[in-house]
C-alpha positions in Angstrom: 0.0 0.0 0.0 1.0 3.6 -0.5 -0.1 7.2 -0.3 -0.2 9.7 -3.2 1.2 13.2 -3.1 0.8 15.8 -5.8 2.7 19.0 -5.5 2.1 22.0 -7.8 0.9 19.7 -10.6 0.0 21.3 -13.9 -1.4 19.7 -17.0 -1.8 21.4 -20.4 -2.9 20.3 -23.8 -1.2 22.9 -26.1 -2.6 26.2 -24.9 -5.4 24.6 -22.8 -4.6 24.4 -19.1 -6.6 21.5 -17.7 -5.0 21.1 -14.2 -3.8 24.2 -12.4 -1.5 24.0 -9.4 -2.9 20.8 -7.8 -1.6 20.2 -4.3 -3.0 17.1 -2.6 -1.9 14.5 -0.1 -3.8 11.2 -0.1 -3.0 9.0 2.8 -2.1 5.4 2.8 -5.3 3.3 2.9 -7.6 6.3 2.3 -10.7 6.3 0.1 -10.7 9.6 -1.7 -13.3 10.7 -4.2 -12.8 13.3 -6.9 -16.1 15.2 -7.8 -16.9 18.2 -9.9 -18.9 19.3 -13.0 -18.1 17.9 -16.4 -14.8 19.3 -17.7 -13.4 20.2 -14.3 -10.4 17.9 -14.8 -11.2 15.1 -12.4 -10.6 12.3 -14.9 -7.5 14.0 -16.2 -6.1 14.2 -12.7 -6.8 10.5 -12.2 -5.1 9.7 -15.5 -2.0 11.7 -14.5 -1.7 9.6 -11.3 -2.1 6.4 -13.5 0.6 7.6 -15.9 -1.7 7.7 -18.8 -1.3 11.5 -19.1 2.1 13.1 -18.7 2.4 15.9 -16.1 3.4 19.3 -17.6 5.0 20.4 -14.4 5.0 19.6 -10.7 5.8 16.4 -8.9 3.9 13.2 -8.2 4.9 10.7 -5.6 3.4 7.3 -5.0 4.6 6.1 -1.6 8.1 7.5 -1.3 8.9 7.2 -5.1 8.9 10.1 -7.5 6.9 8.7 -10.5 6.8 11.6 -13.0 8.8 9.6 -15.5 7.8 6.0 -14.4 5.6 4.1 -16.9 2.1 3.1 -15.9 2.9 -0.6 -15.5 5.6 0.2 -13.0 3.7 2.6 -10.8 2.0 0.0 -8.6 -1.5 1.2 -9.6 -4.4 -0.5 -11.2 -7.2 1.4 -12.9 -10.8 0.4 -13.5 -12.6 2.4 -16.2 -16.2 3.2 -16.9 -16.1 0.6 -19.7 -15.6 -2.9 -18.5 -13.3 -3.7 -21.5 -13.6 -7.5 -21.0 -12.5 -10.0 -23.7 -15.7 -11.5 -25.0 -14.1 -14.8 -26.2 -12.5 -15.5 -22.8 -14.2 -16.8 -19.7 -14.0 -14.9 -16.4 -11.0 -16.8 -15.2 -9.0 -16.0 -18.3 -10.1 -12.3 -18.3 -8.8 -11.9 -14.8 -5.7 -13.9 -15.4 -4.7 -12.4 -18.7 -2.5 -9.6 -17.3 -0.7 -12.0 -15.0 -0.1 -14.4 -17.9 1.5 -11.6 -19.9 3.7 -10.9 -16.9 4.7 -14.6 -16.9 3.5 -15.2 -13.3 3.5 -19.0 -12.5 0.2 -20.8 -13.2 -0.3 -22.0 -9.7 0.2 -18.4 -8.4 -2.3 -17.1 -11.0 -4.9 -19.6 -10.0 -4.5 -18.7 -6.4 -4.7 -14.9 -7.0 -7.8 -15.2 -9.4 -9.7 -17.5 -7.0 -9.0 -15.3 -4.0 -10.1 -12.1 -5.9 -13.2 -13.9 -7.2 -14.1 -15.0 -3.7 -13.7 -11.5 -2.4 -16.1 -10.2 -5.1 -18.5 -13.2 -4.8 -18.1 -14.3 -8.4 -16.0 -17.4 -7.7 -19.0 -19.5 -9.0 -19.0 -17.7 -12.3 -15.4 -18.2 -13.4 -16.3 -20.6 -16.3 -18.7 -18.2 -17.8 -18.1 -15.6 -20.6 -18.9 -11.9 -20.2 -22.1 -12.1 -22.4 -23.7 -14.4 -19.8 -23.2 -11.9 -17.0 -25.2 -9.0 -15.7 -23.7 -5.5 -15.7 -22.8 -5.6 -12.0 -21.1 -9.0 -12.5 -19.1 -7.6 -15.4 -18.0 -4.7 -13.3 -16.8 -7.1 -10.6 -14.7 -8.9 -13.1 -13.1 -5.7 -14.2 -12.4 -4.9 -10.5 -11.1 -8.5 -10.0 -8.7 -8.0 -12.9 -7.3 -5.1 -10.9 -7.2 -6.9 -7.6 -5.1 -9.8 -8.8 -2.3 -7.3 -9.6 -2.1 -6.4 -5.9 -1.6 -2.7 -6.6 -0.6 -0.1 -4.0 -3.3 2.2 -5.3 -6.6 1.5 -7.0 -8.0 4.1 -9.5 -11.6 4.1 -10.4 -13.0 6.3 -13.3 -16.8 6.5 -13.0 -17.1 2.7 -12.7 -20.8 2.7 -11.9 -22.1 5.2 -14.5 -23.3 2.4 -16.9 -25.4 0.6 -14.3 -29.1 1.1 -13.4 -30.1 2.9 -10.2 -30.8 -0.2 -8.1 -27.5 -1.9 -9.1 -25.5 1.3 -8.4 -26.8 1.3 -4.8 -25.8 -2.4 -4.4 -22.4 -1.8 -6.0 -21.7 1.2 -3.7 -21.9 -1.3 -0.8 -19.6 -3.6 -2.7 -17.0 -0.8 -3.1 -17.2 0.1 0.5 -16.8 -3.5 1.6 -13.9 -4.0 -0.8 -12.1 -1.0 0.7 -12.7 -2.4 4.2 -11.4 -5.8 3.2 -8.4 -4.7 1.2 -7.4 -1.6 3.2 -5.7 -0.3 0.0 -5.5 3.3 -1.1 -8.4 4.0 -3.5 -9.1 7.1 -5.6 -12.5 7.3 -7.2 -13.9 9.7 -9.8 -17.6 10.3 -10.1 -20.1 13.0 -11.1 -22.6 11.5 -8.6 -22.4 13.2 -5.3 -24.4 10.4 -3.6 -21.5 8.0 -4.4 -19.0 10.6 -3.1 -20.9 11.2 0.1 -21.5 7.5 0.9 -18.0 6.1 -0.1 -15.4 8.7 0.6 -13.2 9.2 3.6 -12.5 12.6 2.0 -13.9 14.3 -1.0 -11.9 16.5 -3.4 -14.1 19.1 -5.1 -12.7 20.4 -8.4 -13.7 23.3 -10.7 -12.0 24.5 -13.8 -8.9 22.4 -13.1 -8.4 23.7 -9.5 -9.2 22.2 -6.1 -11.9 24.2 -4.4 -12.1 22.2 -1.2 -10.9 18.9 0.4 -12.6 17.4 3.4 -14.8 14.7 4.8 -18.3 14.5 3.4 -19.8 16.2 6.5 -17.1 18.9 6.5 -18.0 19.8 2.9 -21.8 19.6 3.6 -21.7 21.6 6.9 -18.8 24.0 6.3 -18.4 24.8 2.5 -15.6 27.3 1.9 -17.5 29.0 -1.0 -20.8 29.2 -2.8 -19.7 26.7 -5.5 -19.0 23.9 -3.0 -22.2 24.8 -1.1 -24.3 24.4 -4.2 -22.5 21.3 -5.5 -22.6 19.2 -2.3 -26.1 18.4 -1.2 -29.2 17.2 -3.1 -31.3 19.1 -3.9 -28.8 21.9 -4.1 -28.7 24.8 -1.6 -31.1 27.7 -2.2 -29.4 31.1 -2.8 -31.2 34.4 -2.2 -29.7 37.7 -3.2 -29.5 40.4 -0.6 -27.2 42.8 1.3 -25.9 43.0 4.8 -27.9 45.7 6.6 -26.4 45.3 10.0 -24.0 43.2 12.0 -24.1 42.6 15.7 -21.4 40.2 17.0 -21.7 36.9 15.0 -25.1 37.7 13.6 -25.9 39.7 10.5 -29.2 41.0 9.3 -29.5 40.3 5.6 -32.0 42.3 3.6 -33.2 40.3 0.6 -34.0 41.9 -2.7 -37.7 41.5 -2.0 -37.3 43.5 1.2 -37.5 40.6 3.7 -34.9 40.7 6.5 -33.3 37.5 7.6 -30.9 36.9 10.4 -27.9 34.7 9.8 -24.7 33.7 11.6 -21.4 34.9 10.3 -17.8 34.1 11.3 -15.6 36.0 8.9 -15.2 39.7 9.6 -17.9 41.7 7.8 -18.6 45.4 7.7 -21.8 46.6 9.2 -22.1 48.8 6.1 -24.2 47.5 3.2 -22.5 44.7 1.3 -23.9 42.5 -1.5 -24.2 38.9 -0.4 -26.0 35.7 -1.2 -28.0 34.0 1.6 -27.8 30.2 1.4 -30.3 27.8 3.0 -30.6 24.1 2.3 -34.0 22.7 1.2 -34.1 20.3 4.1 -33.7 23.1 6.6 -36.8 24.9 5.4 -40.0 24.0 7.1 -43.7 24.7 6.7 -44.4 26.6 9.8 -47.3 29.1 10.3 -45.6 31.5 12.6 -45.2 35.3 12.7 -41.8 35.2 10.9 -42.8 32.8 8.1 -43.1 33.9 4.5 -46.2 32.9 2.5 -45.1 31.3 -0.8 -47.2 30.0 -3.6 -46.4 26.3 -4.6 -45.5 26.0 -8.3 -44.5 22.3 -8.5 -44.4 19.3 -6.3 -42.4 16.1 -6.6 -43.6 13.3 -4.3 -40.8 10.8 -3.8 -42.4 8.5 -1.2 -40.4 9.1 2.0 -40.0 12.8 1.2 -41.6 15.5 -0.9 -39.8 18.2 -2.8 -41.7 21.4 -3.1 -40.8 24.3 -5.5 -42.1 27.6 -4.3 -42.2 31.1 -5.6 -40.9 33.4 -2.8 -42.4 36.9 -3.5 -40.0 39.2 -5.1 -37.3 36.6 -5.7 -36.2 35.4 -9.2 -35.5 31.8 -8.5 -37.8 29.2 -7.1 -37.2 28.1 -3.5 -36.7 24.3 -3.1 -38.1 22.8 0.1 -37.8 19.2 1.3 -40.5 17.9 3.7 -41.7 14.6 5.0 -43.5 12.5 2.5 -46.7 12.6 4.6 -47.1 16.3 4.0 -49.8 16.9 1.4 -49.4 20.0 -0.8 -50.2 20.7 -4.4 -49.5 23.3 -7.0 -51.4 26.5 -6.3 -51.3 26.1 -2.5 -49.9 28.9 -0.4 -47.5 27.6 2.3 -45.9 29.5 5.2 -42.1 28.8 5.1 -39.6 29.5 7.8 -36.0 28.5 8.8 -33.6 29.1 11.6 -30.8 31.7 11.5 -28.4 28.9 12.5 -29.2 27.0 9.3 -28.3 30.0 7.0 -25.1 30.6 5.2 -23.8 34.0 4.0 -21.6 34.3 0.9 -19.8 37.4 -0.1 -19.9 39.0 -3.6 -16.7 37.0 -4.4 -18.5 33.7 -3.5 -16.4 33.1 -0.3 -18.3 31.9 2.7 -18.7 34.4 5.6 -20.3 31.6 7.6 -18.1 28.9 9.2 -19.4 26.4 11.7 -18.1 23.4 13.6 -18.8 20.2 11.8 -20.1 17.0 13.3 -16.6 15.5 12.9 -15.0 18.4 14.7 -17.5 18.3 17.5 -17.0 14.5 18.0 -13.3 15.0 18.3 -13.6 17.9 20.8 
């Protein structure tokens, strides 16, 4: 096993700068997930670690070894792609054994490694079958097994579940979590699905435009985003953002006057002038409640999505441009055209400056647990 360290890593294709000053330490045995919008550079970053893309500048260490000029086959990494890339004319055993056979590993050692990996992945009873006789999840396990038999120091996964249906993805997330627990090997995983990131990762790396925006545990990113981009990207449905200005500051509490004239109190941590400053007020859909109290705001319901255990309500807050998304218990019955009183606590609000940086910082669950 080995950790991975990237220092000042840059990657360019001609005049296009894809990775910009990447500095990241991935610890030995850690499960790290790269997330970000399409084109942010997450797959390119993974491929530079694998050696499939050459680093333009900076250094990359796997373990204690500088591997900038080390070929992929000698880096001690194994990569699993979105495409299974199995040989259709070979059975599962031969698919998993092929790389070892090319490396001239003894037959008895190959058999031992393949059967051990197949047992770990619960496909040991399928080794005589060919890929066409397998389900999508089983084929993905074969691809993972092909990586396991190499006994790499680092596993690299590039959106391995994106071709699977929803139910199978949920099941395979459990399989990945169990695999990491069993192997205790460093794993780096790329996905565009934040549910995968939140459920699998020890730490998440959020990328945008080739730069790292924030690195932290899932709850650190959810509870304490460093900027508006991370706040909007982590969490589903995404955080609501309401335009306003700081009207007054007293201690750690700011009065934010929204563009519709409504005044909302919110906690702030970063220094903020009591003079008027343009801000965005952020509040997560799950922190908004239907509550007929004096400070609630009456909002017309425009659209409702009933999802069984929960209901997502899209409301028109008077005077605001964007619809307000609200998540409530699935037993709540509302329909388009209803007027609902909405409220939230000041402790649940975030304030972001005009530059997008968070003015609200709070202690995460992980920090509180360690205290």
